[in-house]
N, C-alpha and C positions, 0 to 999 in steps of 0.2 A: 504494499501500499505505500503511496506516495505521500510522503509527510506534509506537502504543502496544503493549508487549509484551503478547503472548496477550490476554487476553479482559478484562483490568481494568478495569472499569466505571467512571463515576462515581458509581456507587452502592456501591461499596466502603466497609466501615465504616472509620472513622480509627483511626490509630494511636494507642496510649495515650498519654493527655496531650494529644490534640488535641480540641477542640470543635466538632463538626459542625454543619452550619445544614441546616434542612429544605431538602426539594427538590421542585419541584413533582411532583404525581402521585406522591409517595413514599405507600408502605403501611405499614401496622403489622407487626410481625414476630408471631411464634407467640405472643408474651405480651404483645402488645398495646402495644409500645412503639414509637414512632418510629423507623427505622432512622436511623444517625448516616452523615453525608457527609463524606468527608476533603477536607478544603481541599488536598492533594497530588495528589489524583486529576484526569485529564486532564479536560478540560470536557466538558459532555454532547455539543456539536457535533461532536466528533470519533468519534462512534460512527454506524454506520450502521444504517437499519433498511430491508434489502432488501425489496422488494414480494414477498409472495408467500412460497412456502415456500424455503428454499435449493435450489440448484441440484441438478436429479436427484432431488429428493425430491416426491411429491405427496402430499398430505396427505389420508389415509384419513378416512372417515366415522365419527365416533363414536369416536376414540381421544383426544380431549381438545385436538386441536390447535385447535379453533375455541372451545373452552369460555374460561370466564373462568380467570384463572391459579390452578393446582390447588395451593392453600396451605391447603386445611385438611386434606386427604388422608384425610378420613373416607370418605363414598359417593362423592366426585367421582370423574369419569371418570379412565382410566389417564393420568398425566403424560405430556406431550409429550416426545419423544426425537426432537431435531434430529440427535445424534449418535452416542456411543456408550454414553453413560450417560441414563437417564431424568430429567428434572429436578424431582427430589423427594428427600428422603432416602434415603441408598443403604444395601443390606444388605451385609455382607462378600464374598458371592458376586458381587454386583453390581459391587462396586471390583475385584474380582480378573477378572472378566469384561469390564470396561471397559478394563483393561490388554491384555487378551488381544485384544480386538477392536480397539485401537489399533495395535497390532502387525500385525495381519492388514488391517486396511484402510490402513493408512498405510505398507505395508511398504516402499515405494520409501526415501521420506526418511528411515524409521527403520534401516532396514539399511544404507544408505549412512555414516549418523552412526557406529552401533554398530560395523560393520564395520570402519571406518577407524580408530576409537578404539582398538578391541580389537588391529588389527595392529600400530597405532604402540606400544601398550604392550607387546605380546610381545616385537618386535623390541627396543625397548629392555630389557625384562627378559631376554632371550636373551644380547645382547650383554655386559649387564653381567655376567651368569654367568660367560660365557665369557673376557671380559678384564679386568674391573674387580674381581673377587672375588679378594684374594690368597690363595696357598695357606696353610694352618695353620702354624704351627710344629711341628716335628717331637717326637714324645712318645717319650720312654724306656719302654720295656717294664717297667721296674723303677719305673715312677712310682707314687706313693702316692696314695691316693684324694683328697686334697687337691689333688694337683698335676695329676690327672686334671680337677677340678673347674674349676680356674684354666684348663686347656688349653682346656676346652669352653666358658668364658665368654670368652676372647681369640678363639678360632674364630668365635663368636656375632657377637662386637664387630667383627672384622675384615670378615664378611660383609654385617653390614648398611652399615659403611661404603661397600664397595666397590659394593653394590648401590644404595645412596642414589640416584644419578643415573638409574637406569633406573626406581627409584620414583618419582622427581619428574617425571620425563617422563610416568609412567602417570598421576599424579594430576591433573597439568593436562589430558591428554587426556580423562580422566574426567569433569572439570568442566565441559569444552567439552560433552561428551556430556550431561551433565546437562541443562546450559543449554538446548541445542537441544530436546532430548526434552521438556522442560518446554513451550516452546513448541507443539511436534505435538501434545503431549496436551491442552492449553489449546483448540487448535483442533479438535481431534477431538472435544471435548464439544459444539463447536456444529455438527459436522457440516461444515466448512469446509475446503477443499483448503489444503495449506501445501507449500512448496516449501523444498530447503535453501537456497536463498538468500534466499528471504523469513523463515525461520527464523534464518539467522544474522543478517540486518540487525535483527532484533527482540531477539536475544539478546546482542548483541555489547556495547551500552552498559553492559550489567549483569554483564559477565564479572569486571571487576575487583573489585567488590564481592562477587561470590561465590567469587571465590577468598579475600578477607580473610576471609569468614564460613566458610568450608571450613577454613582455616588456625584460625581462632579456637575453634571448637568442640574439638577435640583439645587446644588448649593449656589451655582451661578443663577437660577433663577430666585432663590431666596435674597440672595445679594443684591438683586436688583430691586425687587420688591421692598426692601429694606431702605435703599437709597431712595426710592421714590416716596415713601409715607413718611420717613423721618424727619424731614423739616418740618412738615406739619403737625407730627405728634410732640416736638420740641416747641413751637410756636403756641400751641393749645387754642382754646375758645375758638369762635365762628370763624375766623380766618385760618385757624390751623385745622378744623373738619374740611372747609373748602381745599385747602391746600393738600390734605390727605386724600381726599376725592380725586383730586387732578392728578396728582403724583401717583397715585395708586393706578388710574386708568393710563396713563403714560407709561408707567413700569410695565404694566400688563402688556401692553402693544409690544413694547421691546422685547420683554422676555417671549411673546410669542413669534416674534419674528427671528430672534437667536434660536429657536427650539427647533422650528423648521429649517432653518439653516444649517442646524446640526442633527437634523433627522437621519440622514444617512452615514453617520459617523461610527455606528455600531457594524454595519456591514463592511464600512471600508478598515475598520480595524480586524475584524476577523479573516476577509478574504484577502485583504493587501498586506496583511501583518504590518500595518500601521501602529505607531505608539498612541497614546491617549491623546495628546495635543495634535499630532499628525493627522490623526483622524478626524477632528473636530475642524482643521484648515481644510483638508481632503472633502469633507461634506459640505463645508461652507463654497467650496470653488464648484462642487458638482451642482449644487443648487442655485448657485448665482444665474440671475436671468431666467430662472424657472420658477421661481418661489411659490407665485399664486397657482401654477399647475400642481405641485408637489404638495400645497398648502390644501388644495380643493380635492385631490384625490385621497389625501389623508383624512380630511374632514368626512368625506363619503364615507371612506372606510370605517371610522369608529362610528357613524349614524347606523351603517349596517352591522355592526356588532352589536351595538345598543340595542337594536329592534331584535337581533337573534338572541340575546341575553333576556329581553323582556319576554320574548316567545316561550323560552324554555323556565326560566324562573318564577314566572308569576304561577302557572299551576303547581310547581314544589312550594311555594309560599303560601297559597290558599291551602293546599292538603296540610301542610305544616303547622298552620294555626288552626286549621279544624282537630288535629291529632293532638294538640297541646294548649288549649283554651286556657287552662289554669296559667300556664307558664307566661303565656301572653298577657293576661289579666294583670299578673304580678308585675311584668314591666310597666305595663302603664299604670298604674296605680302607685308605683314605686318602692313595692315591697320586696322588689328582685332586680338584680343588674344584669340579667340575662333571660332569656326565654329557656324553658326545661329542653332535655335531651331529645323529645320526638322533634321539636321543631327544627334543632341544629342539625340533627340528623338529615332530616328532609331536604332541608335547605341546601345542606352540604352536597347532598347527591347532584342535585339541580346545578350547584356551582361547579361541581365537576365536569358533569357533562357538558356546560357552557363552556368551559376552559378548554376541553378537548377539541372543540371546535373554533373558538374563537381565537386560541392561541396560534395556531399554525397561519390562519388567515392574516392574522396582524404581521406575523413575522414574514410570511412570504410575500404581503403588499410592500414591506420596508424594503427587503433583499431585491425585489424585482424592480421597484422603483430606481433603486442604485443600479443595477444591470441597466435599464434603458437610459439612464442619463449617460452613461458611458458608451452605450452605443451610440446616441445621439452625438457625443462630443469626442470620443476618443477610438472609433472603430472597433470596439469592444467585440462586435461580431464577427469581426475575422478571425480574431484571438479563440473566441468560444468554437467557431468552426473547425479550425486546426485542433483545438483540444478535442472536439468530438469525433474527430477523424473522418470529417467528411470530404468527399471527393470535391476538387476545383478549390478548396482553401489553402491549399498548399500545406508546408510543413518547414519550420524552422530548421536550418541546417544544424545537423549533431543531435538531433532528437533521437532519445533511447526509449525504447517500450519498457514500461514498468507496471506492475501488478496493478491491477484496478481493484 
């Protein structure tokens, strides 16, 4: 098995600040500029070019398999499609369809990852709710509105502190899931088989950096929001309230702009073996000029995930409430900090089923957005065609076959 994560190729574009060198057989991109070759990418000989089409796939006549690389996209034959997407710039429907096809085609490794991660996350969440969240302090019936507000804030604070261990476990499990699914989707693009063992072997060296990246992004958001609202909090009074509102809105806009700009940093880190800060710069470079498109696709994906979540969770929530009427009544009346076991177990099952579907779709859309941007800007389709062993895409000199 090649130890190169996913399908990062020697033709990957360099990180910002690096000067690439020309490569044999390199083609110009759509703007006529020669592609840049990163010094940090694995050498060309680590890529195999299998003889003939991928296993189990017979190239039909006239579908572009044997044609020259489809990089004009005018009247050329349909682009080759070794895996879940065609090797050309993608539309919104093709990105979503590619994510769903990955789930259907590679359901064994995908569900093995997502179900395991979802079960671990839900168990941590249930145990935290039952045993770690402290009971809120008693509230006097004659409490003033200010005391009620203070009581609510204190209850929220204690709940967050108690649920923190469960949230931490869920975060780590989600990061492992994202890393493994990134590898699976990258193999799905080439139409190659992948197992949990091989995905773990390729993702494991990048996990610590992925954790650092995942913690850095919320820290950046928190810092921006703090800077936005702090002046108003220091001033106080009505002017301070107005300044907090304006500063908070401005900080939210800046945060959204940055988070979309950095939204492709995770696949850049995993598939190009970038460092944390290099992956952020790489993502910003790929998103530049396509911010609204990526924002729209991301928003649409999250809306679809929300709809799927509601469709699955609402019946389980209703069933859980019906089975645990006393526990829900205790939570509403304030005599209990969490619902009873029947409600938690039933809704936990619903959450596991939801995560098994939504995790791979979300990860798939992110990786395919990254692929699409590199195809549009860096002729990555040529490298993918070579890596998939498609006729007509050529092979870099010195390539050696490696086990798949």
